[in-house]
N, C-alpha and C positions, 0 to 999 in steps of 0.2 A: 296158102295160109290166109284165113279170113281177117286176122288182126290188121295187117298192113293196109288192106282195102278199106277197113273201117277208119283207120287213121287218115288215109288220103281223102276219104269222103268228108271226114270232119274238118280237115284242113281247108278243103274246098268250101264248105259251108261257112267256116270262120271267115275266109277271104270275102265271100259273098256278103256276109253281114257287115264286114268292115267297109266294103265298097258302098253298100246301101247307106251306112252311117255317114260316110264322107259326102255322099250326094245330098243327104238331108241336111247336114250341117251347112253345106254350100247354099242350098235352097233357103234356109233360115237367114243367112247373111244377106243374100240378094234381096229377099222380101223386106227385111228391115231397112236396107240401104236404098233400094230403088223402087220398091212397091211391087204389087202382084202383077200388074200389066207388063212390067219390064223383066219379070222373072221367067224368061224363056228357057227352054231346055238347053239351048246353046250356051246361054250365060251361066246356067247352073253347071253344066259340064265343065266350062272354062274355070269357074271358081273352084270346082271340085278337083281339077287336075286330071280329068278323065275325058275320053272321047264322048261325043253325043251319042254314038252307037252304044257305049257302055250304059248310059242312062236309059236308053230304050231296051236294054236287056232286062231291066228290072221294072220299068214303068212304061205304060203305053203312051202317056202324055204328062204334061205338067200338073194337071188336075190330080193325077194319081200320086205324083211326087208330094204334093201338099196335103193330100188325104193321108199319106203315110206319115208325114211330118206332124200333122195334128194328132194322129193316133199315138205316135211315140211320145210326144210331149205330155199329152193327158194321161196316158197309161203310166208314165213314169211318175207323174205328180200323184196320181191315186195310189200307186204302189208305195211311194215314199211315206204316205200317211197311213195306209192300211197295214203296212208291215210292222208298225210299232205296236208292241204288246199293250194290252189294257191292264196295267199292273195297279191294283188297288192299293198296294203299299206305297206307291210313289205319289207324293203330293200332287194334287190336281194342277196347281200352278206350274209345277215343274213339267208335268205331262203336257200341258198346253204349250209352254215354251218350246219343248222338244218337238211337238208336232208342227209348230210354225217354222222352226228352223229347218226341219226336214223338208217341208213343203217348199220353202224358199230355195233351199239347196237344190231341189229337183228342177227348179226353173232356171236352168244354167244361163239362159239369155235374158233373164229378168222379165218383168212384165211387158217390156217393149215388144217381144216376139208374140205374146198373146194378143196384144192390141193389133199388131200387124196382121195376124192370122184372120182377123175379122174381115179382111179384104177378099178372102177366098170366096168364090161365088156360091150362091144358093144357101147361104147361111150355114155352110158345112160345119164351121168351127163352132157356132152357137149351138147347133143340135148336138154335137158330140160333147161340148162343154156341159150342156144340160144333163146328159147321161152321167158324166163324171161327177158332177155336183151331187146328184142323187146318191151315188155311192159314198161320197165324203159325208154327206148329211147323215147317212145311215151309221157310218162308223162313229161320227161324233155323238149321235144318239146313244150308241152302245157305251161309249165312254162316260157319258153323263149318267147313264143308268148305274154304272159301276160306282159312281160317286154321289148317288142320289141324296144320301143323308147329309152331305155337305152343302147342298144347293139351296138357295132361296127361291129358285124358280121351280114351278110345279109341273108345268106342261113341257115335257122334255122334247116332244116333237117340234114344238114351236121354238124352244130354246136352241135346239140343234140347227134349225133353219136360220135363226137370228145370228148365231155365231158364225156359221159358214158365210152367210151373205155379208156380214160386217167385215170379216177378214178379207173376202174376195174384193169388196168394194174399196177398202183402204189399200190393200196390196196391189190391186189391179190399176189403180190410179196413181200409184207412186212412180216417181221418176227412177230410172235405173240407178242413179247415184244415191238415192235414198232407200233403195231396196237392199237393206243390210241387216245385220244382227240387232242393231239398235231399234230398227222398226219392229223386228220380231218381238223384242222385249216390251215395247210399248203396246203392241197389239195384245200380247199376253196379259198385260195389266188391264187393258180395256175389257177383254173377255172375262178375266177373273172377277172384276168388279161387278160385271153384269150377272155372273152366275152365283157368286157367293156373297156379294155386298162388301162394302169397305170395312165392316166390322171384323171380317175374317183376317184383314191385313193390319189390324190394330188401330184403325182410324175410326173414332166415334162417329155415328151418323144419326140423323133423326132429331127428335125433340131433346134428347139427352145431350145432344151436341150444341144446343142453343139455337136451333132453327128447325124448320119443317123438314120432313124427310124428302129428299130430292131425288132418290132413285139410285139403283146399284152402280151407276157409272160415275157418281160424283167422286171427285178427288183423283180421278185418273190423270196420270201425267204430272202430278205434283212433284216438284223437285225442291229439295232444301238447298 
């Protein structure tokens, strides 16, 4: 009967994926705690609770382990962003906040892991990050196109680049303790002010407000 064979094969595949995930989780912890030079396959195996032979069943060396870790983390981040529908009925500010929350949720180890992955030789992380950034910028560009009539910016290619770069810069430099929902909200305010101007949020701006126009980001972060 073919069905039991398929079930056993699926179970074996599931166990293999689980083992790989355990190894990658251990590699991430070792990298953050001890650095790349100390992240040997023996230490990774010990932290994962498997034999070093098991590690070599799936990876030829530690470079492959970290290549797979980079791929998993960046693919997960891009998927978390791109999987959200571009719903024109949803307010732009709500959409931006949702995207930021989803992206931060996908970074389970916080920005600390991404900074640590810079240690992987041959700028492997930077090259793959550049590819992931291109995909995210394209998604944000499509989102802005769907809300074009609401925006004060005209060059959507440039705007998408600015938004992604600003978020990446702030989020990537945040300490793990500050990498939370509050930061997502403040970043959403920053992005929305740049895209639509403070008038959209009920804050007068420009000469009518009693002073010269200071740009879309004025008033961001104001608290009563």
